[in-house]
C-alpha positions in Angstrom: -119.3 -13.9 -32.8 -121.4 -13.9 -35.9 -122.5 -17.4 -35.5 -126.1 -18.3 -36.6 -127.6 -20.6 -34.1 -130.8 -22.8 -35.0 -131.9 -23.4 -31.3 -135.5 -23.6 -29.8 -136.5 -21.5 -27.1 -136.5 -24.4 -24.7 -132.8 -25.3 -25.7 -131.7 -21.8 -24.9 -133.8 -21.6 -21.6 -132.0 -25.0 -20.6 -128.6 -23.9 -21.6 -129.2 -20.4 -19.7 -130.5 -22.4 -16.7 -127.5 -24.5 -16.6 -125.1 -21.6 -16.7 -127.0 -19.7 -13.9 -126.7 -22.9 -11.7 -123.1 -23.2 -12.4 -122.4 -19.4 -11.9 -124.3 -19.4 -8.6 -122.3 -22.6 -7.2 -119.1 -21.2 -8.4 -119.9 -17.8 -6.7 -120.8 -19.6 -3.4 -117.5 -21.6 -3.4 -115.3 -18.6 -4.1 -117.1 -16.7 -1.3 -116.3 -19.5 1.0 -112.7 -19.6 0.1 -112.4 -15.8 0.6 -113.2 -16.2 4.2 -109.9 -18.0 4.6 -107.8 -17.1 1.4 -104.5 -18.7 2.4 -105.9 -22.0 3.7 -108.4 -22.4 0.9 -106.1 -21.0 -1.9 -106.5 -24.2 -3.8 -109.9 -23.3 -4.7 -108.6 -20.6 -7.2 -106.6 -22.8 -9.6 -109.0 -25.8 -9.0 -112.1 -23.7 -10.4 -110.6 -21.0 -12.6 -108.0 -23.1 -14.5 -110.2 -25.6 -15.9 -113.1 -23.1 -16.7 -110.8 -20.8 -18.4 -109.1 -23.6 -20.2 -112.6 -25.0 -21.4 -113.5 -21.6 -22.8 -110.4 -21.2 -24.5 -110.6 -24.7 -26.0 -114.0 -23.9 -27.1 -112.8 -20.8 -28.8 -109.9 -22.5 -30.5 -112.3 -25.1 -31.9 -114.4 -22.2 -33.2 -111.5 -20.6 -34.8 -110.3 -24.0 -36.0 -113.8 -24.4 -37.9 -113.4 -20.7 -39.3 -116.8 -20.2 -37.5 -115.3 -17.3 -35.4 -113.8 -13.9 -36.2 -110.2 -13.9 -34.8 -110.5 -10.0 -34.3 -113.1 -10.9 -31.4 -111.8 -14.2 -30.2 -108.1 -13.6 -30.0 -108.4 -11.0 -27.3 -110.6 -13.2 -25.3 -107.7 -15.8 -25.4 -105.2 -13.4 -24.3 -107.4 -12.3 -21.4 -108.2 -15.9 -20.3 -104.4 -16.8 -20.4 -103.6 -13.9 -18.5 -106.2 -14.7 -15.9 -104.7 -18.1 -15.7 -101.3 -16.8 -15.0 -102.8 -14.5 -12.2 -104.6 -17.4 -10.5 -101.8 -19.7 -10.5 -99.4 -16.8 -9.3 -101.6 -16.1 -6.4 -101.9 -19.7 -5.6 -97.8 -19.9 -5.6 -97.8 -16.8 -3.3 -100.3 -18.4 -0.9 -98.5 -21.7 -0.8 -95.3 -19.9 0.2 -97.0 -17.8 2.9 -98.3 -21.1 4.3 -94.7 -22.5 4.9 -93.7 -21.8 8.4 -90.1 -20.6 7.6 -91.4 -18.5 4.6 -88.8 -20.5 2.3 -89.1 -19.8 -1.3 -89.4 -22.6 -3.9 
């Protein structure tokens, strides 16, 4: 994004370790949910929406501070919004399938 970062090697290693641990945990959680996708459909929006919203908020703050290039950041925001819509639509479809009468709503 064209941002200069003044961070020590230890800071970067710490952040990379945090990111790796979070991604590993998220992967295990999603693999668990995939074994029973309808019954565990809540895992999708419970994990994806806050993560995507957090990433989007970070990018908005970056743009508001005029530190980011809109040409690079705006497409990411569009993708994140799209993924949120997809995750929520899939959750809604799973909830409808769980209903015994298949009712809509």
